[in-house]
Backbone as a chain_set.jsonl record, in Angstrom:
{"seq": "MRTWALSAGLSLVAGCSAIEVDPYIVPVDQLSETQRKKVEHVLEDVAAVVPLEAADVKSRLEIYDFLLDRMPFTGGVVRELGRGKWEITRDLHDPAAFTVVDPEGFRMRFDLSLKEAHRRFYVTTGVFQMGLLPVLEGSTLIVMQMVPSGTVIKTDAVVYVRVETPLYAQLAKTLRSMLEDRVRERSEFFIRAARWVAEEAAQRPEWLVMQVDGSREVDQAILQEFRKRFLRQQ", "coords": {"N": [[41.868, 24.38, -47.106], [38.864, 23.378, -45.631], [36.224, 21.599, -47.061], [32.91, 20.586, -48.163], [32.4, 18.331, -50.601], [30.096, 18.046, -53.119], [27.855, 16.01, -54.977], [25.516, 15.204, -57.563], [24.996, 12.525, -57.415], [24.493, 11.72, -54.81], [26.784, 11.438, -53.425], [28.848, 12.233, -50.843], [31.656, 13.896, -49.724], [33.938, 14.638, -47.24], [36.714, 16.65, -47.038], [40.027, 17.83, -48.037], [40.832, 20.147, -50.442], [42.2, 21.95, -53.099], [41.151, 22.379, -55.518], [38.284, 22.983, -57.353], [35.928, 20.738, -58.143], [33.323, 20.585, -58.6], [30.457, 22.595, -59.007], [29.017, 23.125, -56.704], [30.302, 23.678, -54.044], [30.749, 23.636, -50.637], [32.11, 25.956, -48.579], [32.942, 25.289, -45.634], [34.684, 26.201, -43.711], [34.479, 28.902, -43.773], [32.191, 29.532, -42.537], [30.271, 30.628, -39.718], [30.483, 29.115, -36.393], [27.936, 28.367, -35.535], [26.425, 28.297, -37.979], [27.905, 26.438, -39.408], [27.448, 24.067, -38.006], [24.759, 23.738, -38.596], [24.77, 23.371, -41.382], [26.395, 21.044, -41.649], [24.776, 19.278, -40.252], [22.717, 18.754, -42.074], [24.18, 17.626, -44.256], [25.215, 15.328, -43.216], [23.369, 13.337, -43.439], [21.927, 12.811, -46.018], [18.902, 12.518, -47.774], [17.903, 13.037, -50.243], [18.67, 14.636, -53.356], [17.905, 17.505, -54.911], [17.662, 19.117, -57.82], [16.957, 22.44, -58.792], [14.977, 24.23, -61.142], [16.817, 25.647, -63.775], [17.332, 29.09, -64.741], [17.053, 32.047, -66.724], [17.422, 35.221, -65.595], [16.036, 38.208, -66.405], [17.426, 40.82, -65.665], [19.339, 42.974, -63.512], [22.231, 42.187, -61.546], [22.577, 43.59, -59.17], [20.044, 44.449, -58.546], [18.691, 42.051, -58.208], [20.151, 40.917, -56.053], [19.467, 42.853, -54.118], [16.736, 42.316, -53.741], [16.751, 39.631, -52.865], [18.056, 39.964, -50.481], [16.151, 41.196, -49.025], [13.702, 39.726, -48.447], [11.131, 39.68, -47.119], [10.113, 42.204, -47.993], [10.167, 41.744, -50.777], [8.367, 39.553, -51.0], [6.118, 40.912, -50.126], [5.549, 42.657, -52.245], [4.956, 40.795, -54.232], [2.582, 39.666, -53.136], [0.909, 42.022, -53.078], [0.584, 42.567, -55.819], [-0.843, 40.422, -56.602], [0.403, 38.028, -57.218], [0.919, 35.902, -55.609], [0.232, 34.323, -52.354], [1.731, 33.915, -50.169], [3.121, 34.484, -47.031], [5.897, 36.307, -45.907], [8.192, 36.717, -43.403], [10.539, 38.625, -41.503], [13.139, 37.52, -39.344], [13.287, 38.698, -36.111], [15.502, 38.669, -34.562], [17.596, 37.925, -36.168], [18.717, 39.264, -38.872], [19.386, 38.069, -41.313], [17.777, 35.947, -41.671], [14.631, 34.481, -42.607], [11.055, 33.671, -42.647], [8.778, 31.639, -44.385], [5.394, 31.358, -44.928], [2.411, 29.676, -45.901], [-1.097, 29.832, -46.878], [-2.055, 27.239, -46.527], [-0.823, 26.069, -44.419], [1.83, 25.392, -44.641], [5.209, 25.843, -43.549], [8.343, 27.383, -43.484], [11.621, 28.02, -42.463], [14.247, 30.129, -43.457], [17.686, 30.323, -43.354], [20.331, 32.391, -44.085], [23.267, 31.175, -44.655], [25.726, 31.71, -45.848], [26.995, 34.162, -48.017], [28.22, 34.86, -51.114], [29.851, 36.467, -53.925], [28.578, 35.41, -56.265], [27.098, 33.304, -55.287], [24.884, 31.803, -52.971], [24.101, 30.365, -49.815], [21.717, 28.637, -48.217], [20.243, 27.404, -45.206], [17.55, 25.519, -44.383], [14.617, 24.891, -42.313], [11.722, 23.106, -41.702], [8.221, 22.169, -42.39], [6.584, 19.81, -44.531], [3.683, 19.407, -46.308], [2.158, 16.324, -47.053], [-0.006, 15.362, -48.507], [-2.373, 12.876, -47.964], [-0.773, 11.603, -46.205], [1.223, 11.698, -43.134], [2.492, 14.794, -41.826], [5.624, 15.9, -42.988], [8.719, 16.53, -41.473], [11.6, 18.391, -42.163], [15.018, 19.211, -42.988], [17.037, 21.334, -45.063], [19.713, 22.105, -47.355], [20.243, 24.701, -49.337], [21.825, 25.499, -52.25], [22.681, 28.153, -54.19], [23.202, 29.631, -57.379], [24.233, 32.528, -59.113], [24.949, 34.026, -61.925], [26.052, 36.725, -63.781], [25.405, 37.314, -67.243], [25.858, 38.843, -70.03], [22.93, 40.484, -70.832], [21.376, 39.174, -68.935], [20.92, 37.274, -65.878], [22.223, 34.269, -65.131], [20.812, 31.639, -63.454], [20.811, 28.976, -61.12], [20.091, 26.216, -58.884], [20.512, 23.859, -56.252], [19.142, 21.497, -53.994], [19.792, 19.984, -50.958], [18.545, 17.424, -49.022], [17.537, 16.641, -45.791], [15.769, 14.252, -44.023], [13.781, 14.556, -41.178], [11.625, 13.461, -39.832], [10.987, 10.393, -38.35], [9.438, 8.28, -39.51], [9.445, 8.913, -42.267], [12.077, 9.009, -42.727], [12.765, 6.348, -42.74], [11.396, 5.487, -44.967], [12.476, 6.892, -47.089], [13.679, 6.201, -49.579], [11.613, 4.871, -50.864], [9.589, 6.862, -51.077], [10.804, 8.83, -52.431], [10.329, 10.22, -54.925], [7.898, 11.637, -54.47], [8.798, 13.168, -52.271], [10.791, 14.718, -53.453], [9.253, 16.267, -55.23], [7.693, 17.808, -53.485], [9.709, 19.218, -52.104], [10.915, 20.621, -54.227], [8.831, 22.239, -55.122], [8.334, 23.914, -52.837], [10.838, 24.985, -52.206], [11.517, 26.505, -54.363], [9.936, 28.741, -54.318], [10.751, 31.291, -53.077], [12.837, 31.957, -54.729], [11.607, 32.171, -57.286], [9.911, 34.298, -56.728], [11.665, 36.411, -56.212], [12.886, 36.509, -58.707], [10.733, 37.274, -60.462], [9.963, 39.826, -59.466], [12.436, 41.191, -59.742], [12.776, 41.174, -62.527], [10.556, 42.764, -63.321], [11.349, 45.073, -62.017], [13.574, 45.821, -63.406], [12.673, 46.182, -66.041], [10.398, 47.842, -65.987], [10.509, 49.957, -63.791], [9.353, 52.307, -62.706], [6.578, 51.853, -63.002], [6.32, 49.604, -61.3], [6.985, 50.663, -58.812], [4.958, 52.537, -58.543], [2.723, 50.879, -58.38], [2.86, 49.627, -55.84], [3.226, 51.653, -54.071], [2.476, 53.052, -51.017], [1.168, 50.771, -50.137], [0.0, 48.505, -47.673], [1.019, 46.015, -47.575], [3.645, 46.203, -48.323], [6.87, 47.085, -47.273], [7.398, 50.396, -46.739], [9.551, 51.956, -46.232], [11.728, 50.458, -47.224], [10.873, 50.458, -49.879], [11.36, 53.114, -50.536], [14.077, 53.133, -50.362], [14.654, 51.436, -52.465], [13.701, 52.966, -54.559], [15.444, 55.171, -54.584], [17.897, 53.951, -55.089], [17.597, 52.614, -57.563], [15.749, 53.721, -59.498], [16.791, 56.163, -60.33], [18.847, 55.354, -61.856], [17.895, 54.66, -64.268]], "CA": [[40.489, 24.79, -46.688], [37.936, 22.235, -45.51], [35.015, 21.758, -47.829], [32.114, 19.456, -48.47], [32.261, 18.203, -52.043], [28.77, 17.478, -53.269], [27.51, 15.641, -56.359], [24.108, 14.76, -57.757], [24.871, 11.105, -57.163], [24.39, 11.531, -53.389], [28.076, 11.098, -52.849], [29.334, 13.386, -50.033], [33.02, 13.636, -49.278], [34.556, 15.687, -46.481], [38.106, 16.526, -47.241], [40.793, 19.015, -48.271], [41.073, 20.205, -51.845], [42.384, 23.307, -53.63], [40.604, 22.352, -56.873], [36.833, 22.827, -57.339], [35.557, 19.779, -59.198], [31.872, 20.619, -58.591], [30.076, 23.989, -58.69], [28.37, 23.221, -55.427], [31.291, 23.348, -52.968], [30.382, 24.465, -49.432], [33.329, 26.27, -47.811], [32.482, 25.259, -44.293], [35.582, 26.947, -42.858], [34.078, 30.322, -43.851], [30.961, 29.704, -41.8], [30.336, 30.692, -38.224], [30.284, 27.846, -35.766], [26.508, 28.011, -35.534], [25.984, 27.945, -39.273], [28.577, 25.252, -39.804], [26.738, 22.967, -37.405], [23.485, 23.537, -39.33], [25.093, 22.836, -42.721], [26.878, 19.684, -41.508], [23.679, 18.451, -39.822], [22.022, 18.353, -43.264], [24.99, 16.879, -45.139], [25.56, 14.063, -42.605], [22.306, 12.286, -43.727], [21.134, 13.368, -47.161], [17.945, 11.584, -48.272], [17.594, 13.325, -51.635], [19.283, 15.775, -53.95], [16.822, 18.043, -55.779], [18.081, 20.296, -58.63], [15.853, 23.322, -59.176], [14.989, 24.661, -62.61], [17.72, 26.778, -64.115], [16.516, 30.151, -65.394], [17.731, 33.347, -67.085], [16.673, 36.318, -65.002], [16.302, 39.416, -67.238], [17.577, 41.882, -64.712], [20.728, 43.259, -63.084], [22.566, 41.445, -60.319], [22.385, 44.432, -57.986], [18.603, 44.427, -58.192], [18.428, 40.662, -57.698], [20.714, 40.837, -54.713], [18.654, 43.704, -53.258], [15.508, 41.649, -53.407], [17.015, 38.431, -52.097], [18.428, 40.431, -49.138], [14.984, 41.77, -48.369], [12.62, 38.825, -48.886], [9.805, 40.154, -46.669], [9.716, 43.241, -48.947], [9.931, 41.087, -52.088], [7.114, 38.831, -50.838], [4.963, 41.916, -50.015], [5.309, 43.139, -53.627], [4.243, 39.68, -54.904], [1.224, 39.612, -52.661], [0.192, 43.222, -53.484], [0.335, 42.488, -57.206], [-1.648, 39.257, -56.884], [1.195, 36.863, -57.817], [1.131, 34.862, -54.612], [-0.393, 34.573, -51.132], [2.618, 33.497, -49.121], [3.588, 35.505, -46.045], [7.309, 36.171, -45.611], [8.472, 37.594, -42.282], [11.944, 38.648, -41.08], [13.441, 37.131, -37.944], [13.614, 39.91, -35.377], [16.841, 38.551, -33.981], [18.575, 37.552, -37.129], [18.291, 39.93, -40.132], [19.642, 37.224, -42.496], [16.828, 34.817, -41.708], [13.2, 34.838, -42.866], [10.182, 32.538, -42.562], [7.754, 31.645, -45.351], [4.177, 30.668, -44.485], [1.411, 29.776, -46.846], [-2.417, 29.656, -46.224], [-2.362, 25.823, -46.347], [-0.15, 25.546, -43.264], [3.24, 25.134, -44.893], [6.027, 26.849, -42.893], [9.755, 27.04, -43.623], [12.517, 29.123, -42.096], [15.446, 30.154, -44.292], [18.791, 30.955, -42.716], [21.388, 32.615, -45.002], [24.48, 30.748, -43.982], [26.899, 32.305, -46.477], [26.746, 34.983, -49.214], [29.375, 35.168, -51.904], [29.491, 37.356, -55.067], [27.684, 34.789, -57.145], [26.468, 32.134, -54.662], [24.227, 31.937, -51.628], [23.865, 29.103, -49.16], [20.618, 28.739, -47.225], [19.828, 26.203, -44.482], [16.105, 25.683, -44.063], [13.951, 23.919, -41.458], [10.266, 23.338, -41.883], [7.356, 21.024, -42.596], [6.014, 19.664, -45.863], [2.419, 18.659, -46.386], [2.361, 15.157, -47.937], [-1.3, 14.833, -48.925], [-3.057, 12.077, -46.965], [0.232, 11.056, -45.291], [1.567, 12.59, -42.044], [3.381, 15.908, -42.176], [7.058, 15.587, -42.987], [9.661, 17.574, -41.068], [12.901, 18.237, -42.855], [16.03, 20.264, -43.117], [17.663, 21.378, -46.342], [20.745, 23.08, -47.699], [19.985, 25.219, -50.773], [23.05, 26.179, -52.818], [22.125, 28.889, -55.279], [24.247, 30.338, -58.156], [23.742, 33.659, -59.892], [26.121, 34.504, -62.758], [25.684, 37.624, -64.878], [25.85, 36.889, -68.595], [25.216, 39.793, -70.955], [21.742, 41.207, -70.246], [20.639, 38.354, -68.009], [21.584, 36.566, -64.804], [21.95, 32.802, -65.235], [20.614, 31.117, -62.105], [20.437, 27.56, -60.851], [20.184, 25.86, -57.488], [20.33, 22.458, -55.853], [18.653, 21.345, -52.629], [20.176, 18.756, -50.311], [17.446, 17.255, -48.121], [17.63, 15.683, -44.678], [14.426, 13.974, -43.459], [13.811, 14.528, -39.728], [10.542, 12.636, -39.314], [11.48, 9.015, -38.366], [8.689, 7.421, -40.465], [9.863, 9.18, -43.661], [13.491, 8.675, -42.888], [12.819, 4.913, -43.058], [10.767, 5.297, -46.275], [12.987, 7.931, -47.936], [13.835, 5.736, -50.939], [10.273, 4.556, -51.445], [8.817, 8.048, -51.308], [11.752, 9.871, -52.924], [9.737, 11.069, -55.948], [7.016, 12.575, -53.809], [9.606, 14.058, -51.46], [11.468, 15.645, -54.352], [8.274, 17.155, -55.783], [7.366, 18.752, -52.436], [10.877, 20.058, -51.847], [11.146, 21.491, -55.356], [7.767, 23.225, -55.126], [8.426, 24.839, -51.775], [12.134, 25.669, -52.187], [11.617, 27.424, -55.548], [9.091, 29.911, -54.198], [11.423, 32.562, -52.885], [13.637, 32.218, -55.98], [10.692, 32.665, -58.318], [9.418, 35.592, -56.317], [12.743, 37.407, -56.47], [13.099, 36.615, -60.166], [9.684, 38.015, -61.069], [10.086, 41.272, -59.054], [13.655, 41.683, -60.354], [12.526, 41.432, -63.962], [9.698, 43.95, -63.421], [12.111, 46.242, -61.587], [14.554, 46.184, -64.506], [11.989, 46.542, -67.238], [9.446, 49.064, -65.792], [10.617, 50.251, -62.38], [8.385, 53.36, -62.308], [5.324, 51.161, -62.913], [6.348, 48.772, -60.13], [6.882, 51.513, -57.586], [3.549, 53.131, -58.518], [1.71, 49.82, -58.022], [2.969, 49.265, -54.477], [3.387, 52.846, -53.245], [1.402, 53.183, -50.005], [0.561, 49.516, -49.77], [0.282, 47.939, -46.338], [1.763, 44.758, -47.764], [5.011, 46.488, -48.654], [7.588, 48.004, -46.383], [7.539, 51.631, -47.509], [10.962, 52.457, -46.087], [12.56, 49.764, -48.229], [10.478, 50.93, -51.201], [11.998, 54.343, -50.726], [15.447, 52.774, -50.632], [14.691, 50.886, -53.837], [13.509, 54.084, -55.518], [16.661, 55.96, -54.602], [18.965, 53.153, -55.684], [17.431, 52.054, -58.904], [15.016, 54.527, -60.421], [17.637, 57.269, -60.866], [19.819, 54.758, -62.762], [17.241, 54.362, -65.519]], "C": [[39.6, 23.52, -46.703], [36.64, 22.558, -46.268], [34.197, 20.476, -47.797], [31.976, 19.427, -49.997], [30.974, 17.466, -52.303], [28.553, 17.116, -54.715], [26.125, 15.14, -56.425], [23.913, 13.278, -57.491], [24.773, 10.77, -55.692], [25.665, 11.136, -52.726], [28.594, 12.368, -52.137], [30.689, 13.049, -49.507], [33.518, 14.822, -48.488], [36.046, 15.551, -46.663], [38.811, 17.848, -47.453], [41.12, 19.036, -49.769], [41.232, 21.661, -52.255], [41.709, 23.416, -54.966], [39.072, 22.108, -56.75], [36.491, 21.893, -58.505], [33.986, 19.763, -59.356], [31.45, 22.037, -58.289], [29.513, 24.198, -57.311], [29.338, 22.78, -54.334], [30.928, 24.253, -51.806], [31.633, 24.694, -48.636], [32.99, 26.389, -46.336], [33.387, 26.075, -43.349], [35.242, 28.465, -42.846], [32.819, 30.584, -43.06], [31.198, 29.917, -40.348], [30.108, 29.31, -37.625], [28.839, 27.381, -35.798], [26.03, 27.525, -36.91], [26.675, 26.682, -39.779], [27.881, 23.996, -39.273], [25.413, 22.688, -38.152], [23.736, 22.893, -40.677], [25.523, 21.362, -42.571], [25.763, 18.723, -41.028], [22.921, 17.901, -41.086], [22.891, 17.358, -44.074], [25.39, 15.5, -44.511], [24.553, 12.976, -42.984], [21.412, 12.835, -44.825], [20.239, 12.254, -47.743], [17.7, 11.791, -49.778], [18.324, 14.574, -52.03], [18.351, 16.288, -55.004], [17.354, 19.263, -56.561], [16.811, 21.135, -58.964], [16.01, 23.803, -60.608], [15.945, 25.824, -62.802], [16.916, 27.803, -64.853], [17.464, 31.347, -65.731], [16.842, 34.461, -66.552], [17.055, 37.612, -65.773], [16.311, 40.641, -66.378], [19.038, 42.14, -64.438], [21.001, 42.576, -61.798], [22.328, 42.261, -59.068], [20.948, 44.511, -57.593], [18.233, 43.108, -57.574], [18.944, 40.484, -56.3], [19.872, 41.652, -53.722], [17.41, 42.954, -52.782], [15.685, 40.389, -52.599], [17.429, 38.802, -50.69], [17.283, 40.917, -48.345], [13.708, 40.988, -48.766], [11.263, 39.179, -48.376], [9.261, 41.289, -47.598], [9.329, 42.643, -50.323], [8.554, 40.309, -52.034], [5.908, 39.772, -50.728], [4.611, 42.4, -51.378], [4.542, 42.036, -54.349], [2.821, 39.585, -54.46], [0.374, 40.819, -53.128], [-0.206, 43.116, -54.946], [-0.369, 41.186, -57.561], [-0.904, 38.06, -57.475], [1.404, 35.798, -56.805], [0.507, 35.3, -53.266], [0.505, 34.272, -49.939], [3.063, 34.721, -48.296], [5.082, 35.252, -45.792], [7.623, 37.212, -44.488], [10.013, 37.495, -41.93], [12.047, 38.242, -39.661], [13.946, 38.426, -37.246], [15.02, 39.909, -34.781], [17.937, 38.207, -34.93], [18.166, 38.143, -38.511], [18.53, 39.106, -41.4], [18.709, 36.069, -42.605], [15.414, 35.331, -41.946], [12.391, 33.548, -42.87], [9.063, 32.68, -43.592], [6.58, 30.784, -44.872], [3.104, 30.831, -45.537], [0.029, 29.449, -46.209], [-2.722, 28.187, -45.954], [-1.605, 25.205, -45.18], [1.356, 25.251, -43.439], [4.058, 26.221, -44.176], [7.486, 26.426, -43.059], [10.576, 28.294, -43.264], [13.801, 28.999, -42.899], [16.512, 30.92, -43.524], [19.877, 31.144, -43.841], [22.688, 32.27, -44.347], [25.749, 31.428, -44.565], [26.466, 32.964, -47.776], [28.059, 35.267, -49.887], [28.917, 36.06, -53.088], [28.452, 36.726, -55.992], [27.007, 33.491, -56.626], [25.877, 32.547, -53.31], [23.935, 30.556, -51.108], [22.791, 29.306, -48.079], [20.412, 27.364, -46.589], [18.329, 26.5, -44.135], [15.643, 24.581, -43.095], [12.489, 24.166, -41.67], [9.495, 22.042, -42.024], [6.788, 21.054, -44.009], [4.768, 18.877, -45.742], [2.551, 17.551, -47.4], [0.983, 14.555, -48.264], [-1.951, 14.102, -47.759], [-2.076, 11.506, -45.901], [0.562, 12.077, -44.203], [2.487, 13.704, -42.572], [4.827, 15.46, -42.03], [7.855, 16.779, -42.467], [11.034, 17.311, -41.696], [13.762, 19.454, -42.721], [16.692, 20.211, -44.459], [18.794, 22.321, -46.418], [20.47, 23.405, -49.158], [21.265, 25.947, -51.178], [22.583, 26.83, -54.146], [23.245, 29.662, -55.974], [23.586, 31.382, -58.965], [24.923, 34.271, -60.642], [25.656, 35.458, -63.83], [26.256, 37.188, -66.192], [25.147, 37.816, -69.604], [24.143, 40.572, -70.256], [20.936, 40.408, -69.321], [21.535, 37.838, -66.882], [21.228, 35.08, -64.946], [21.919, 32.205, -63.791], [20.353, 29.631, -62.117], [20.622, 27.275, -59.38], [20.015, 24.367, -57.312], [19.983, 22.402, -54.375], [19.059, 19.973, -52.104], [19.199, 18.588, -49.111], [17.759, 16.21, -47.072], [16.195, 15.519, -44.099], [14.553, 13.774, -41.931], [12.76, 13.631, -39.105], [10.968, 11.155, -39.416], [10.784, 8.118, -39.402], [9.215, 7.672, -41.892], [11.307, 8.903, -43.805], [13.623, 7.202, -43.248], [12.308, 4.643, -44.475], [11.338, 6.227, -47.335], [13.111, 7.431, -49.41], [12.536, 5.476, -51.677], [9.537, 5.788, -51.876], [9.705, 9.163, -51.9], [11.099, 10.778, -53.948], [8.761, 12.062, -55.379], [7.754, 13.591, -52.987], [10.244, 15.128, -52.32], [10.472, 16.689, -54.882], [7.889, 18.21, -54.714], [8.465, 19.754, -52.177], [11.042, 21.047, -52.978], [10.087, 22.572, -55.378], [7.966, 24.326, -54.025], [9.761, 25.673, -51.83], [12.211, 26.708, -53.292], [10.827, 28.695, -55.312], [9.822, 31.211, -54.062], [12.308, 32.944, -54.022], [12.766, 32.777, -57.06], [10.177, 34.049, -58.031], [10.419, 36.684, -56.599], [12.97, 37.615, -57.953], [12.002, 37.515, -60.788], [9.793, 39.517, -60.75], [11.336, 41.865, -59.694], [13.47, 42.018, -61.821], [11.591, 42.662, -64.179], [10.456, 45.226, -63.037], [13.082, 46.762, -62.634], [13.833, 46.729, -65.711], [11.075, 47.775, -67.145], [9.41, 49.384, -64.354], [9.596, 51.264, -61.905], [7.009, 52.714, -62.046], [5.268, 50.343, -61.593], [6.198, 49.598, -58.85], [5.517, 52.102, -57.436], [2.571, 52.147, -58.003], [1.707, 49.52, -56.526], [3.137, 50.459, -53.517], [2.218, 53.018, -52.312], [0.771, 51.915, -49.556], [0.967, 49.061, -48.405], [1.081, 46.672, -46.416], [3.243, 44.985, -47.918], [5.646, 47.459, -47.723], [7.944, 49.256, -47.154], [8.906, 52.271, -47.338], [11.916, 51.763, -47.036], [12.178, 50.178, -49.636], [11.189, 52.286, -51.516], [13.476, 54.098, -51.071], [15.637, 52.244, -52.061], [14.594, 52.0, -54.834], [14.775, 54.87, -55.676], [17.815, 55.256, -55.314], [18.824, 52.834, -57.133], [16.682, 52.91, -59.877], [15.911, 55.601, -61.077], [18.681, 56.681, -61.829], [19.197, 54.488, -64.121], [17.404, 55.479, -66.51]], "O": [[39.603, 22.732, -47.65], [36.06, 23.635, -46.128], [34.709, 19.411, -47.452], [31.493, 20.383, -50.603], [30.766, 16.375, -51.771], [29.013, 17.832, -55.604], [25.589, 14.682, -55.416], [22.779, 12.82, -57.353], [24.957, 9.606, -55.338], [25.674, 10.58, -51.628], [28.751, 13.423, -52.752], [30.862, 11.998, -48.891], [33.527, 15.934, -49.015], [36.6, 14.469, -46.469], [38.27, 18.894, -47.094], [41.628, 18.05, -50.304], [40.472, 22.517, -51.802], [41.697, 24.512, -55.526], [38.641, 21.143, -56.119], [36.727, 22.205, -59.672], [33.444, 19.004, -60.159], [32.023, 22.654, -57.391], [29.524, 25.315, -56.793], [29.227, 21.688, -53.777], [30.813, 25.47, -51.957], [32.185, 23.753, -48.067], [32.772, 27.496, -45.842], [32.929, 26.578, -42.323], [35.703, 29.195, -41.969], [32.409, 31.736, -42.917], [32.194, 29.455, -39.791], [29.586, 28.425, -38.303], [28.536, 26.214, -36.043], [25.341, 26.511, -37.023], [26.061, 25.919, -40.524], [27.741, 23.0, -39.982], [25.013, 21.534, -38.309], [23.015, 21.981, -41.08], [25.038, 20.515, -43.321], [25.784, 17.532, -41.337], [22.547, 16.729, -41.129], [22.371, 16.341, -44.533], [25.855, 14.616, -45.23], [24.866, 11.792, -42.858], [20.285, 13.266, -44.578], [20.727, 11.2, -48.149], [17.339, 10.856, -50.493], [18.58, 15.458, -51.212], [18.027, 15.549, -55.933], [17.477, 20.343, -55.984], [15.77, 20.606, -59.354], [17.1, 23.762, -61.177], [15.89, 26.833, -62.1], [15.935, 27.471, -65.518], [18.494, 31.572, -65.094], [15.698, 34.635, -66.972], [18.211, 38.036, -65.786], [15.35, 41.411, -66.348], [19.896, 41.554, -65.098], [20.081, 42.389, -61.001], [21.932, 41.727, -58.032], [20.643, 44.63, -56.406], [17.552, 43.048, -56.551], [18.241, 39.951, -55.442], [19.597, 41.191, -52.614], [17.076, 42.954, -51.598], [14.864, 40.093, -51.731], [17.181, 38.026, -49.767], [17.381, 41.054, -47.126], [12.775, 41.546, -49.344], [10.287, 39.008, -49.107], [8.076, 41.301, -47.93], [8.314, 42.999, -50.92], [7.725, 40.433, -52.935], [4.814, 39.449, -51.19], [3.422, 42.549, -51.662], [3.556, 42.329, -55.025], [1.922, 39.437, -55.288], [-0.773, 40.633, -53.534], [-1.301, 43.566, -55.284], [-0.48, 40.873, -58.747], [-1.491, 37.203, -58.135], [2.054, 34.806, -57.135], [0.277, 36.49, -53.05], [0.055, 34.371, -48.798], [3.33, 35.804, -48.817], [5.484, 34.126, -45.499], [7.348, 38.403, -44.628], [10.642, 36.444, -42.054], [11.18, 38.555, -38.845], [14.858, 39.113, -37.707], [15.631, 40.949, -34.533], [19.107, 38.195, -34.546], [17.35, 37.551, -39.217], [17.951, 39.4, -42.445], [18.82, 35.271, -43.536], [15.051, 36.439, -41.552], [12.94, 32.464, -43.068], [8.448, 33.744, -43.673], [6.758, 29.636, -44.466], [2.873, 31.935, -46.032], [-0.02, 28.86, -45.13], [-3.632, 27.923, -45.168], [-1.696, 24.0, -44.942], [2.046, 24.905, -42.48], [3.665, 27.388, -44.181], [7.837, 25.272, -42.813], [10.286, 29.416, -43.679], [14.375, 27.916, -43.014], [16.272, 32.046, -43.088], [20.284, 30.165, -44.466], [23.173, 33.049, -43.525], [26.713, 31.68, -43.842], [25.676, 32.407, -48.539], [28.942, 35.869, -49.276], [27.73, 36.36, -53.218], [27.544, 37.414, -56.459], [26.441, 32.71, -57.39], [26.317, 33.485, -52.646], [23.561, 29.667, -51.872], [22.982, 30.08, -47.14], [20.401, 26.331, -47.259], [17.963, 27.58, -43.671], [16.207, 23.487, -43.067], [12.057, 25.311, -41.803], [10.033, 20.956, -41.808], [6.545, 22.107, -44.599], [4.759, 17.799, -45.149], [3.015, 17.798, -48.513], [0.847, 13.332, -48.288], [-2.066, 14.665, -46.671], [-2.493, 11.004, -44.858], [0.199, 13.244, -44.353], [3.149, 13.568, -43.601], [5.198, 14.752, -41.094], [7.695, 17.9, -42.95], [11.532, 16.186, -41.744], [13.313, 20.552, -42.393], [16.903, 19.113, -44.976], [18.861, 23.266, -45.633], [20.462, 22.553, -50.046], [21.707, 26.886, -50.516], [22.156, 26.148, -55.078], [24.11, 30.257, -55.331], [22.483, 31.171, -59.47], [25.775, 34.941, -60.059], [24.919, 35.044, -64.726], [27.405, 36.756, -66.285], [23.995, 37.593, -69.974], [24.376, 41.228, -69.241], [19.872, 40.868, -68.907], [22.759, 37.959, -66.942], [20.058, 34.704, -64.884], [22.896, 32.282, -63.047], [19.734, 29.106, -63.042], [21.275, 28.059, -58.69], [19.425, 23.699, -58.161], [20.497, 23.198, -53.589], [18.735, 18.942, -52.694], [19.052, 19.499, -48.295], [18.171, 15.088, -47.367], [15.526, 16.491, -43.747], [15.327, 12.939, -41.463], [12.947, 13.103, -38.009], [11.289, 10.711, -40.518], [11.425, 7.314, -40.078], [9.408, 6.717, -42.644], [11.76, 8.584, -44.904], [14.525, 6.844, -44.005], [12.734, 3.681, -45.114], [10.74, 6.351, -48.404], [12.713, 8.124, -50.347], [12.358, 5.778, -52.857], [8.911, 5.788, -52.936], [9.332, 10.334, -51.844], [11.276, 11.994, -53.876], [8.784, 13.23, -55.765], [7.39, 14.767, -52.991], [10.241, 16.306, -51.963], [10.81, 17.869, -54.974], [7.778, 19.392, -55.04], [8.227, 20.955, -52.047], [11.29, 22.224, -52.717], [10.413, 23.732, -55.633], [7.779, 25.513, -54.291], [9.783, 26.869, -51.541], [12.919, 27.705, -53.147], [11.023, 29.665, -56.046], [9.572, 32.148, -54.82], [12.522, 34.13, -54.272], [13.133, 33.761, -57.701], [10.018, 34.874, -58.931], [10.088, 37.736, -57.146], [13.212, 38.732, -58.41], [12.319, 38.421, -61.558], [9.724, 40.361, -61.644], [11.27, 43.001, -60.165], [13.96, 43.042, -62.296], [11.804, 43.472, -65.081], [10.258, 46.293, -63.619], [13.365, 47.956, -62.73], [14.328, 47.655, -66.353], [10.99, 48.602, -68.053], [8.398, 49.131, -63.7], [9.028, 51.111, -60.823], [6.364, 52.977, -61.031], [4.274, 50.4, -60.87], [5.414, 49.282, -57.955], [4.972, 52.163, -56.334], [1.662, 52.512, -57.257], [0.655, 49.188, -55.979], [3.184, 50.282, -52.3], [1.077, 53.121, -52.762], [-0.089, 51.938, -48.675], [2.122, 49.203, -48.005], [1.746, 46.284, -45.455], [4.035, 44.074, -47.676], [5.087, 48.508, -47.402], [8.706, 49.196, -48.119], [9.361, 53.031, -48.192], [12.812, 52.396, -47.594], [13.041, 50.252, -50.511], [11.564, 52.533, -52.663], [14.045, 54.756, -51.942], [16.611, 52.55, -52.749], [15.302, 52.007, -55.84], [15.153, 55.21, -56.797], [18.597, 55.874, -56.036], [19.812, 52.785, -57.867], [16.982, 52.82, -61.067], [15.768, 55.887, -62.266], [19.336, 57.435, -62.548], [19.913, 54.119, -65.052], [16.905, 55.387, -67.632]]}, "num_chains": 1, "name": "protein.A"}
């Protein structure tokens, strides 16, 4: 099976191996041709590798998966409860893709390239505001792990960044710290959103449903699905 073996030292090796020597192995042969091209585009020219903060999510994997699969719903819950202002919309032509937009003009599209039992692979494209500097356009590959452990889900993720803007591509090493900060801040949003809602859903699901019932921010059909799947299990 062909894989990309990735390490935090920016060493990328395309090859054949039956032994996983790194938790972040991208099984490109399992991807569609379209998704494989997107993944390989990022991995061909990595400017930075950004590990995201590991966290213990106090919830059940089925709830966490439900929310990650329905990020516009999850984002609506976050907005309704005053925990964020970001708008998350579903791609009308691709149910596995969504776009995150914030009031400051940040915009990023997330494509779910592959979903496994305990891992997800997202390819993103978008723009990063760099303060007084020009806007940076970039593509990333986010590899996310979610492993149940007792009463929590242990999560971590790493982001592989390709810089598309020529100016920043030339200055990638010089501006790496700033680049990593922007990528970390933006890439973590949807993970934090799903984590917060998942924990509330596990600890006080009736309260959560009551707070968003009838809200224009929240897809009520998905809320009904959530109620049927999870409230009766409590």
